[in-house]
C-alpha positions in Angstrom: 1.1 -13.6 6.0 1.8 -10.9 4.1 -0.1 -7.2 3.7 -1.4 -8.7 0.3 -2.9 -11.7 1.9 -4.1 -10.1 4.8 -6.2 -7.7 2.6 -7.6 -10.8 0.5 -8.9 -12.3 3.9 -10.5 -9.2 5.0 -12.4 -8.6 1.5 -13.4 -12.4 1.3 -14.7 -11.7 4.8 -16.6 -8.3 4.3 -18.3 -10.1 1.1 -19.0 -13.4 3.6 -20.8 -10.9 5.9 -22.5 -8.6 3.5 -24.1 -11.4 2.2 -26.8 -11.8 5.0 -26.9 -8.0 5.4 -27.9 -7.1 2.3 -30.8 -9.2 2.8 -33.7 -7.0 3.9 -37.5 -7.0 3.9 -40.1 -6.4 1.1 -39.3 -3.0 1.0 -35.7 -3.2 0.8 -35.5 -1.9 4.5 -33.3 -3.6 7.4 -35.1 -6.3 9.2 -34.5 -4.8 12.4 -32.2 -2.1 14.5 -29.6 -4.4 14.6 -29.0 -5.3 11.2 -29.5 -1.3 10.8 -26.5 -1.1 12.8 -24.2 -3.9 11.6 -25.1 -2.7 8.0 -23.8 1.0 9.1 -20.4 -0.9 10.7 -19.9 -3.2 7.4 -20.2 0.0 5.3 -17.8 1.4 7.3 -15.3 -1.6 7.1 -15.7 -1.7 3.5 -14.8 1.4 2.5 -11.9 1.6 5.1 -10.3 -1.8 3.0 -10.9 -0.2 -0.2 -9.0 2.9 0.9 -6.2 0.7 2.4 -5.9 -0.8 -0.8 -6.5 2.6 -2.7 -5.0 5.4 -0.8 -5.3 7.4 -3.8 -9.0 8.3 -3.6 -9.3 8.5 -7.3 -8.8 5.0 -7.8 -12.5 3.6 -9.7 -13.1 1.2 -7.0 -12.5 4.4 -4.1 -14.6 6.7 -6.3 -17.6 4.0 -6.6 -17.6 2.8 -2.8 -18.0 6.5 -2.1 -20.4 7.7 -4.6 -22.7 4.8 -3.0 -21.8 6.0 0.8 -22.8 9.8 -0.5 -25.6 9.0 -2.2 -27.1 6.8 0.8 -26.4 10.2 3.1 -28.5 12.4 0.8 -31.2 9.8 0.1 -31.3 8.6 3.9 -30.3 4.9 5.2 -34.0 3.4 4.8 -32.5 1.4 1.8 -29.6 0.4 3.6 -29.3 -3.3 2.6 -29.1 -2.0 -1.0 -26.3 -0.2 -0.2 -24.3 -3.2 1.0 -25.6 -5.2 -2.0 -24.1 -2.9 -4.6 -21.0 -2.5 -2.0 -20.6 -6.0 -1.5 -20.8 -6.5 -5.3 -17.8 -4.1 -5.9 -16.0 -6.0 -3.3 -16.2 -8.9 -5.5 -14.9 -7.8 -8.5 -11.9 -6.0 -6.5 -11.5 -9.5 -4.9 -11.5 -10.8 -8.1 -8.9 -8.3 -10.0 -6.7 -8.8 -6.9 -6.4 -12.6 -7.2 -6.1 -12.3 -11.0 -3.0 -10.1 -10.3 -4.4 -7.2 -12.1 -4.0 -4.6 -9.9 -0.4 -5.3 -8.7 1.0 -3.3 -11.9 -1.1 -0.1 -11.1 -0.3 0.2 -7.4 3.3 -0.3 -8.3 3.5 2.4 -10.8 1.7 4.3 -8.3 3.9 3.9 -5.5 7.1 4.4 -8.0 5.6 8.0 -9.3 5.5 8.8 -5.8 9.2 7.6 -4.9 10.1 9.7 -8.1 8.7 12.4 -6.3 10.6 11.9 -3.1 13.8 11.3 -4.9 13.5 14.0 -6.4 13.5 16.2 -3.4 16.4 14.2 -2.0 18.6 15.2 -5.0 17.7 18.8 -5.1 18.4 19.4 -1.2 21.9 17.5 -2.5 22.2 20.0 -5.4 21.4 22.5 -2.3 24.0 21.3 -0.1 21.7 19.9 2.2 23.0 16.0 2.5 21.3 16.1 6.1 17.9 16.4 4.7 18.4 14.4 1.6 19.4 11.7 3.8 16.4 11.4 5.8 14.2 11.5 2.4 15.9 8.8 0.5 16.4 6.5 3.7 12.6 6.8 4.2 12.3 5.7 1.1 14.9 3.4 0.6 13.6 1.4 2.9 9.7 1.7 2.0 11.2 0.1 -1.1 12.7 -2.7 0.1 9.6 -3.8 2.0 7.0 -3.3 -1.2 9.6 -5.5 -3.0 9.7 -8.0 -0.5 5.6 -7.9 -0.2 5.7 -8.5 -4.1 8.0 -11.6 -3.6 5.5 -13.0 -0.6 8.2 -12.4 1.8 6.8 -11.6 5.0 8.4 -7.8 6.3 6.6 -7.7 9.4 8.8 -7.2 12.3 11.9 -7.8 10.0 14.5 -5.2 10.2 16.2 -4.1 6.8 19.0 -6.2 6.9 17.3 -9.1 7.3 14.8 -8.2 4.3 17.7 -7.9 2.1 19.2 -11.0 3.1 16.1 -12.4 2.7 15.7 -10.8 -1.3 19.0 -12.1 -2.1 18.1 -15.6 -0.9 15.1 -15.3 -3.0 17.5 -14.2 -6.5 15.1 -10.8 -6.3 18.2 -9.2 -6.0 22.1 -9.8 -6.8 24.7 -10.2 -4.5 26.2 -7.2 -5.2 23.0 -5.2 -5.0 22.5 -6.6 -1.8 26.1 -5.0 -0.9 24.6 -2.1 -1.9 21.2 -2.0 -0.4 23.3 -2.5 3.0 25.3 0.6 2.5 22.0 2.2 1.8 20.3 0.8 4.9 23.3 2.1 6.8 22.8 5.5 5.8 19.2 4.9 6.4 20.1 4.0 10.3 22.4 7.0 10.8 20.2 9.8 9.2 17.3 8.3 11.0 19.6 8.7 14.5 20.7 12.2 13.3 24.3 10.9 13.2 25.2 13.6 10.1 28.9 13.0 10.5 28.9 9.7 9.6 27.4 9.8 6.3 28.4 12.4 3.4 26.9 13.6 0.3 28.3 10.7 -2.1 26.8 8.3 0.4 24.2 10.0 0.1 23.8 10.0 -3.5 24.7 6.2 -3.7 21.4 5.4 -1.6 19.1 7.8 -3.9 20.8 5.9 -7.2 20.5 2.2 -5.8 16.9 3.7 -4.4 16.0 4.1 -7.9 17.3 1.2 -9.4 15.2 -0.7 -7.0 12.1 1.3 -7.8 12.5 1.0 -11.9 13.1 -2.5 -11.8 10.6 -3.8 -9.2 8.0 -1.7 -8.7 8.1 0.1 -12.2 9.6 -2.5 -14.2 8.3 -6.0 -15.3 10.2 -8.4 -12.6 
């Protein structure tokens, strides 16, 4: 099961759980202390899944859920069932958008911009003669990019090493044989930099890793394929 599938599964579970928790008495209050406590836990779990999907708290979904919780803290928890109802409605719309594929491009574009920033740092280190630091940075970005591309192609990346994921992407047609070969060279740089094997790669290796990572980000995360 991919992280995308797990997110959908968890959203569906929370929506189902929230259906009963939003049912209050005639005044809109929780019927007893057990429901009150369960509702508080449900709200925390709901905020957690939204932030998991949108690490950037400025996203509309994260902002909305956050504002509902902040308002609830200001007026007290007397009307907690109403808060559950409102957050549940947000989760339902979020699930619909995810299933329709409307959020993938947004999340990918945001991830691509973040990766571009890291790659710029790696280039700057290289320009200043710091190939070790550049190798560490670009190695991390490369691996994260490969894992992200695998997730997009519904390839489970859990428990897989880089070489296995590169092979899976090639078999799936996501990358060509030539690109797979370049990716394996980049994976080697990632491993050497991670284990501080500084003498086993040079600035040219790091530059090649920056280049292949940049191409993957552009084509697979910030592009249409």
